[in-house]
C-alpha positions as YAML, in Angstrom:
chain: A
units: angstrom
residues:
- id: 1
  name: MET
  ca: [9.48, 12.97, -28.96]
- id: 2
  name: GLN
  ca: [11.22, 14.51, -26.31]
- id: 3
  name: SER
  ca: [15.19, 14.88, -25.50]
- id: 4
  name: LYS
  ca: [15.02, 15.72, -22.27]
- id: 5
  name: MET
  ca: [15.79, 13.87, -18.86]
- id: 6
  name: ALA
  ca: [12.71, 13.28, -17.32]
- id: 7
  name: TRP
  ca: [10.85, 10.80, -14.55]
- id: 8
  name: TYR
  ca: [8.27, 8.31, -16.24]
- id: 9
  name: ILE
  ca: [6.36, 5.82, -14.66]
- id: 10
  name: ILE
  ca: [6.75, 2.54, -16.34]
- id: 11
  name: ARG
  ca: [4.01, -0.45, -15.72]
- id: 12
  name: THR
  ca: [5.46, -3.76, -15.47]
- id: 13
  name: ALA
  ca: [3.60, -7.28, -15.85]
- id: 14
  name: GLN
  ca: [2.62, -8.77, -12.64]
- id: 15
  name: HIS
  ca: [5.78, -9.81, -9.96]
- id: 16
  name: LYS
  ca: [8.10, -8.17, -12.83]
- id: 17
  name: GLU
  ca: [9.09, -5.29, -11.13]
- id: 18
  name: ARG
  ca: [12.55, -5.96, -9.82]
- id: 19
  name: PHE
  ca: [12.85, -8.17, -13.43]
- id: 20
  name: VAL
  ca: [12.83, -4.99, -15.49]
- id: 21
  name: GLU
  ca: [14.52, -2.59, -12.71]
- id: 22
  name: LYS
  ca: [17.41, -4.76, -14.02]
- id: 23
  name: GLN
  ca: [16.83, -4.81, -16.91]
- id: 24
  name: ALA
  ca: [16.42, -1.59, -17.91]
- id: 25
  name: SER
  ca: [19.30, -0.19, -15.82]
- id: 26
  name: ALA
  ca: [21.58, -1.29, -19.14]
- id: 27
  name: PHE
  ca: [20.22, 1.67, -20.79]
- id: 28
  name: VAL
  ca: [18.09, 3.67, -18.53]
- id: 29
  name: ASP
  ca: [19.87, 6.57, -16.25]
- id: 30
  name: ASP
  ca: [17.57, 6.40, -13.04]
- id: 31
  name: ILE
  ca: [15.67, 3.69, -12.26]
- id: 32
  name: TYR
  ca: [13.75, 3.28, -9.06]
- id: 33
  name: VAL
  ca: [11.56, 0.83, -7.17]
- id: 34
  name: PRO
  ca: [10.08, 2.03, -3.62]
- id: 35
  name: LEU
  ca: [9.75, -1.13, -1.95]
- id: 36
  name: LEU
  ca: [7.81, -1.37, 1.23]
- id: 37
  name: ARG
  ca: [8.25, -3.96, 4.27]
- id: 38
  name: THR
  ca: [4.60, -6.17, 5.01]
- id: 39
  name: LYS
  ca: [3.71, -9.10, 6.15]
- id: 40
  name: ARG
  ca: [1.63, -11.68, 4.44]
- id: 41
  name: PRO
  ca: [-0.08, -14.74, 5.62]
- id: 42
  name: HIS
  ca: [2.11, -18.10, 4.77]
- id: 43
  name: PHE
  ca: [1.22, -21.16, 5.97]
- id: 44
  name: GLY
  ca: [-1.75, -19.67, 8.43]
- id: 45
  name: LYS
  ca: [1.01, -17.52, 10.00]
- id: 46
  name: LEU
  ca: [2.74, -14.16, 9.08]
- id: 47
  name: ILE
  ca: [5.93, -13.61, 7.67]
- id: 48
  name: ASN
  ca: [8.05, -10.56, 7.08]
- id: 49
  name: SER
  ca: [8.11, -9.55, 2.88]
- id: 50
  name: THR
  ca: [9.36, -6.95, 1.03]
- id: 51
  name: ALA
  ca: [6.83, -5.96, -1.73]
- id: 52
  name: PRO
  ca: [6.70, -2.96, -4.20]
- id: 53
  name: LEU
  ca: [5.24, 0.09, -2.78]
- id: 54
  name: PHE
  ca: [2.81, 0.70, -6.05]
- id: 55
  name: PRO
  ca: [2.81, -3.47, -8.00]
- id: 56
  name: ARG
  ca: [3.31, -3.71, -11.59]
- id: 57
  name: TYR
  ca: [4.62, 0.21, -11.77]
- id: 58
  name: LEU
  ca: [8.19, 1.59, -11.18]
- id: 59
  name: PHE
  ca: [9.63, 4.71, -12.15]
- id: 60
  name: GLY
  ca: [12.24, 6.03, -14.61]
- id: 61
  name: ARG
  ca: [14.08, 8.99, -15.48]
- id: 62
  name: PHE
  ca: [15.39, 9.05, -19.10]
- id: 63
  name: ASN
  ca: [15.68, 10.84, -22.12]
- id: 64
  name: LEU
  ca: [12.57, 9.53, -23.95]
- id: 65
  name: ALA
  ca: [13.89, 9.79, -27.76]
- id: 66
  name: THR
  ca: [16.74, 7.23, -27.15]
- id: 67
  name: ALA
  ca: [15.22, 4.84, -24.46]
- id: 68
  name: TYR
  ca: [11.18, 4.74, -24.90]
- id: 69
  name: TYR
  ca: [11.84, 2.29, -27.82]
- id: 70
  name: LYS
  ca: [14.70, 0.03, -25.89]
- id: 71
  name: LEU
  ca: [12.29, 0.10, -23.48]
- id: 72
  name: ARG
  ca: [9.43, -0.81, -25.12]
- id: 73
  name: CYS
  ca: [10.94, -3.81, -26.13]
- id: 74
  name: THR
  ca: [12.05, -5.08, -22.69]
- id: 75
  name: PRO
  ca: [10.39, -7.93, -21.50]
- id: 76
  name: GLY
  ca: [8.49, -7.64, -18.36]
- id: 77
  name: VAL
  ca: [7.32, -4.10, -19.39]
- id: 78
  name: ILE
  ca: [4.08, -3.61, -20.40]
- id: 79
  name: SER
  ca: [3.70, 0.13, -21.64]
- id: 80
  name: LEU
  ca: [4.43, 3.91, -20.38]
- id: 81
  name: VAL
  ca: [1.65, 5.60, -18.12]
- id: 82
  name: CYS
  ca: [-0.03, 8.10, -21.12]
- id: 83
  name: ALA
  ca: [-2.29, 10.80, -21.20]
- id: 84
  name: SER
  ca: [-3.52, 11.19, -25.10]
- id: 85
  name: GLU
  ca: [-1.15, 8.40, -26.60]
- id: 86
  name: GLU
  ca: [2.02, 10.77, -24.66]
- id: 87
  name: PRO
  ca: [3.98, 8.90, -22.21]
- id: 88
  name: CYS
  ca: [3.15, 11.60, -19.15]
- id: 89
  name: GLU
  ca: [6.21, 13.13, -17.22]
- id: 90
  name: LEU
  ca: [6.07, 12.52, -13.74]
- id: 91
  name: ASP
  ca: [7.86, 15.43, -11.31]
- id: 92
  name: ALA
  ca: [10.78, 15.13, -9.70]
- id: 93
  name: SER
  ca: [9.76, 16.14, -6.45]
- id: 94
  name: VAL
  ca: [7.16, 13.16, -6.12]
- id: 95
  name: VAL
  ca: [10.30, 10.64, -6.70]
- id: 96
  name: GLN
  ca: [12.11, 12.41, -4.17]
- id: 97
  name: GLU
  ca: [9.21, 12.51, -1.76]
- id: 98
  name: ILE
  ca: [8.93, 9.16, -2.00]
- id: 99
  name: LYS
  ca: [12.67, 8.51, -1.52]
- id: 100
  name: ARG
  ca: [12.46, 10.89, 1.23]
- id: 101
  name: ARG
  ca: [10.63, 8.25, 3.09]
- id: 102
  name: GLU
  ca: [12.79, 5.31, 2.70]
- id: 103
  name: ILE
  ca: [14.66, 4.39, 5.83]
- id: 104
  name: ASN
  ca: [17.38, 1.36, 5.18]
- id: 105
  name: GLY
  ca: [16.10, 0.70, 1.78]
- id: 106
  name: LEU
  ca: [12.83, 0.19, 2.41]
- id: 107
  name: ILE
  ca: [9.68, 2.84, 2.28]
- id: 108
  name: VAL
  ca: [8.18, 3.59, 5.87]
- id: 109
  name: LEU
  ca: [4.80, 4.64, 6.22]
- id: 110
  name: ASN
  ca: [2.56, 5.64, 9.46]
- id: 111
  name: GLU
  ca: [0.14, 3.05, 9.92]
- id: 112
  name: PRO
  ca: [-2.92, 4.57, 11.28]
- id: 113
  name: LYS
  ca: [-3.32, 3.36, 15.14]
- id: 114
  name: LEU
  ca: [-6.99, 2.29, 16.04]
- id: 115
  name: GLN
  ca: [-8.49, 4.23, 19.07]
- id: 116
  name: PRO
  ca: [-11.14, 2.21, 21.86]
- id: 117
  name: ARG
  ca: [-14.50, 2.41, 20.95]
- id: 118
  name: GLN
  ca: [-13.42, 3.48, 17.47]
- id: 119
  name: ARG
  ca: [-16.02, 1.72, 14.41]
- id: 120
  name: VAL
  ca: [-13.85, -0.74, 11.91]
- id: 121
  name: ASN
  ca: [-14.60, -3.11, 9.56]
- id: 122
  name: ILE
  ca: [-13.35, -7.01, 9.67]
- id: 123
  name: LEU
  ca: [-11.44, -7.39, 6.37]
- id: 124
  name: GLU
  ca: [-10.70, -11.13, 6.04]
- id: 125
  name: GLY
  ca: [-11.81, -13.94, 8.25]
- id: 126
  name: PRO
  ca: [-15.31, -15.79, 8.73]
- id: 127
  name: PHE
  ca: [-15.98, -11.84, 9.80]
- id: 128
  name: HIS
  ca: [-15.22, -10.74, 6.62]
- id: 129
  name: GLY
  ca: [-17.96, -7.52, 5.94]
- id: 130
  name: VAL
  ca: [-18.62, -7.08, 9.45]
- id: 131
  name: GLU
  ca: [-18.94, -4.11, 11.13]
- id: 132
  name: ALA
  ca: [-17.32, -3.90, 14.32]
- id: 133
  name: VAL
  ca: [-16.46, -1.45, 17.70]
- id: 134
  name: PHE
  ca: [-12.47, -1.75, 18.51]
- id: 135
  name: GLU
  ca: [-11.56, -2.73, 22.02]
- id: 136
  name: ARG
  ca: [-8.27, -2.74, 22.34]
- id: 137
  name: TYR
  ca: [-4.83, -4.30, 21.01]
- id: 138
  name: LEU
  ca: [-3.28, -7.04, 22.42]
- id: 139
  name: SER
  ca: [0.01, -7.79, 23.82]
- id: 140
  name: ASN
  ca: [2.10, -7.60, 20.64]
- id: 141
  name: ALA
  ca: [-0.13, -5.23, 18.90]
- id: 142
  name: GLU
  ca: [-0.33, -7.87, 15.56]
- id: 143
  name: ARG
  ca: [-3.36, -8.59, 17.37]
- id: 144
  name: VAL
  ca: [-6.43, -7.13, 18.24]
- id: 145
  name: VAL
  ca: [-9.94, -7.34, 20.40]
- id: 146
  name: VAL
  ca: [-13.38, -5.67, 18.88]
- id: 147
  name: LEU
  ca: [-16.73, -5.80, 20.10]
- id: 148
  name: LEU
  ca: [-19.07, -7.50, 17.31]
- id: 149
  name: ASN
  ca: [-23.00, -6.39, 17.78]
- id: 150
  name: CYS
  ca: [-25.36, -9.40, 17.30]
- id: 151
  name: VAL
  ca: [-28.61, -9.63, 17.15]
- id: 152
  name: GLY
  ca: [-29.82, -11.49, 20.43]
- id: 153
  name: ALA
  ca: [-26.47, -12.55, 21.43]
- id: 154
  name: GLY
  ca: [-25.78, -8.80, 23.09]
- id: 155
  name: ASN
  ca: [-21.96, -8.26, 22.21]
- id: 156
  name: LEU
  ca: [-19.15, -10.79, 21.93]
- id: 157
  name: LYS
  ca: [-15.89, -10.21, 21.30]
- id: 158
  name: ALA
  ca: [-13.18, -11.53, 18.91]
- id: 159
  name: ILE
  ca: [-9.55, -11.59, 18.45]
- id: 160
  name: LEU
  ca: [-8.61, -11.22, 14.97]
- id: 161
  name: ARG
  ca: [-4.86, -10.04, 13.56]
- id: 162
  name: SER
  ca: [-4.76, -6.51, 13.72]
- id: 163
  name: HIS
  ca: [-4.33, -6.30, 9.84]
- id: 164
  name: ALA
  ca: [-7.90, -7.58, 9.22]
- id: 165
  name: VAL
  ca: [-9.46, -4.62, 10.54]
- id: 166
  name: ALA
  ca: [-9.46, -0.87, 9.25]
- id: 167
  name: PRO
  ca: [-11.27, 2.27, 10.18]
- id: 168
  name: ALA
  ca: [-15.38, 2.55, 9.06]
- id: 169
  name: VAL
  ca: [-15.44, 5.87, 9.32]
- id: 170
  name: PRO
  ca: [-11.58, 7.92, 9.24]
- id: 171
  name: GLY
  ca: [-11.56, 9.28, 12.52]
- id: 172
  name: GLY
  ca: [-14.88, 8.33, 14.45]
- id: 173
  name: ILE
  ca: [-15.11, 7.37, 17.49]
- id: 174
  name: PHE
  ca: [-18.22, 5.58, 18.55]
- id: 175
  name: ASP
  ca: [-19.65, 4.54, 22.12]
- id: 176
  name: SER
  ca: [-20.92, 0.52, 22.23]
- id: 177
  name: CYS
  ca: [-24.15, 1.23, 20.70]
- id: 178
  name: GLY
  ca: [-22.59, 2.66, 17.97]
- id: 179
  name: ILE
  ca: [-23.42, 6.26, 18.61]
- id: 180
  name: ARG
  ca: [-20.76, 8.65, 17.07]
- id: 181
  name: ILE
  ca: [-19.02, 10.51, 20.36]
- id: 182
  name: SER
  ca: [-16.56, 12.35, 18.20]
- id: 183
  name: ALA
  ca: [-15.48, 13.16, 14.30]
- id: 184
  name: SER
  ca: [-11.97, 12.53, 15.48]
- id: 185
  name: ALA
  ca: [-8.80, 10.18, 16.92]
- id: 186
  name: SER
  ca: [-6.82, 12.40, 18.52]
...
């Protein structure tokens, strides 16, 4: 086994990232669980929540020769990410780039903004799996209006939570008949 300090990816049991972080910090030189502010449903409402950016994974910088077996025996640890049975070293620049995106301990991701007439897929609710055309955000930007083209009923409008839709064709802008107008959203 190698005897130098390097970054490795640690795979944990489900929802055990922070537990493993606390346990392993006793013998791992640097351990990092990137966290993300998310919204999740709770009794029919969206609430703010903090969750790992990479569920079931965290990063550790340690000497493999001295920490490997302690880490493998740590409750909640499943394994290290390996290639051909050898733990893979992670380039330090990857961890640095993730940390660079942190503000007040949370990773900030730029959410793609939807453009009017952009084709979207509905991800949840009674219209799950239906393709629609984005019309506009409502005042609080957590709800959106989409147009549904229903056979025999013309265009119907539906109001959905903004996290319930995703671009169907990245950057594609379509008219209400589904004809591509532009390949980019800018």
